[in-house]
VOGU-3710 file (C-alpha; in Angstrom, 3 decimals, decimal comma):
1> xxxxxxxxxx> 55,114/162,619/123,848  57,790/159,962/123,340  59,451/160,071/119,754  61,930/157,347/119,725  64,384/155,212/122,038  67,513/157,464/122,264  69,878/154,428/123,632  69,866/151,495/125,588  72,237/151,010/128,778  73,819/147,772/129,878
11> xxxxxxxxxx> 75,844/147,172/132,914  79,416/145,741/132,731  82,203/145,006/135,757  84,867/147,367/136,237  87,833/146,702/133,774  85,798/145,069/131,065  86,058/147,872/128,441  88,554/146,045/126,270  86,246/143,115/126,181  83,429/144,818/125,313
21> xxxxxxxxxx> 85,287/146,798/122,901  86,230/143,858/120,942  82,616/142,341/121,083  80,830/145,307/120,231  83,211/146,787/117,933  84,798/143,526/116,497  82,246/141,130/116,464  78,984/142,924/116,195  80,547/145,640/113,762  79,342/148,416/116,093
31> xxxxxxxxxx> 81,245/151,883/115,822  82,486/153,145/119,451  81,258/156,892/120,156  83,166/159,098/122,663  81,770/159,669/126,023  81,156/163,380/127,214  84,444/163,871/129,477  82,304/164,333/132,531  80,938/160,492/131,987  84,450/159,111/130,400
41> xxxxxxxxxx> 85,854/159,209/133,827  83,330/156,575/135,178  84,557/154,212/132,576  82,757/151,902/130,109  81,984/152,754/126,706  79,239/153,563/124,117  78,400/152,131/120,531  76,524/153,077/117,551  75,068/151,406/114,353  72,714/153,268/112,383
51> xxxxxxxxxx> 70,210/154,771/114,623  70,951/152,277/117,242  73,147/153,070/120,296  74,141/150,977/122,960  75,767/152,675/126,197  77,858/150,009/128,506  78,139/151,506/132,010  80,538/150,316/134,842  78,699/148,850/137,751  80,305/147,555/141,200
61> xxxxxxxxxx> 78,657/144,530/142,316  77,667/143,805/138,315  75,211/140,935/137,794  74,639/140,169/133,991  70,935/140,822/132,743  69,802/137,224/132,275  65,985/138,211/131,339  66,052/141,864/130,408  67,759/142,491/127,244  67,792/145,044/123,958
71> xxxxxxxxxx> 66,185/143,684/121,075  68,396/144,398/118,187  67,064/144,244/114,810  69,389/142,968/111,769  69,630/142,262/108,027  70,566/138,947/106,918  70,198/137,271/110,275  71,547/133,958/108,934  74,901/135,563/107,978  74,966/137,749/111,305
81> xxxxxxxxxx> 74,388/134,585/113,308  77,309/132,727/111,565  79,388/135,743/112,362  78,954/135,573/116,023  79,306/131,870/116,087  82,605/132,295/114,192  83,707/134,804/116,844  82,907/132,301/119,513  79,705/134,002/120,764  76,808/131,604/121,676
91> xxxxxxxxxx> 74,048/131,705/119,204  70,657/130,284/120,509  67,736/130,325/117,782  64,070/131,047/119,029  60,871/130,627/116,936  58,353/131,850/119,695  57,732/135,380/117,801  55,361/135,119/115,267  56,485/136,776/111,936  60,332/136,885/112,977
101> xxxxxxxxxx> 63,349/134,926/112,868  65,295/135,508/116,153  68,110/134,193/118,085  69,799/134,917/121,656  73,437/135,583/122,449  75,382/137,018/125,327  78,146/139,560/125,288  81,263/138,872/126,929  80,424/139,874/130,403  77,175/137,666/129,926
111> xxxxxxxxx> 74,172/140,091/129,402  71,428/138,852/127,239  71,022/140,264/123,549  68,274/139,233/121,220  68,725/139,918/117,437  65,858/139,429/115,210  64,689/140,093/111,665  61,023/140,292/110,239  60,025/137,524/107,864
//
């Protein structure tokens, strides 16, 4: 039986770790967590905020996820959107999900991210 989502993995191009750290750590306010030594040699980086973990793994021939995406629940969505905008990240509001306020953005390598808050 499934009990929870442990993490979501997104792909990233080789050499993008500094940009990912600036975005996921600096812009989104997540905390970088250490990768196990055997996995750290592969590159990439992992982040967490509360019970949410995002793993960014290096992929040769990387193409950003444009449709597939994690849906990240936030508190204070208006202020969170303003934070992303202030850091130059795109914010596209969408009212297509009943009972929620939400927007989409992209990380620095082009992966789609959804941010939502129940009304």
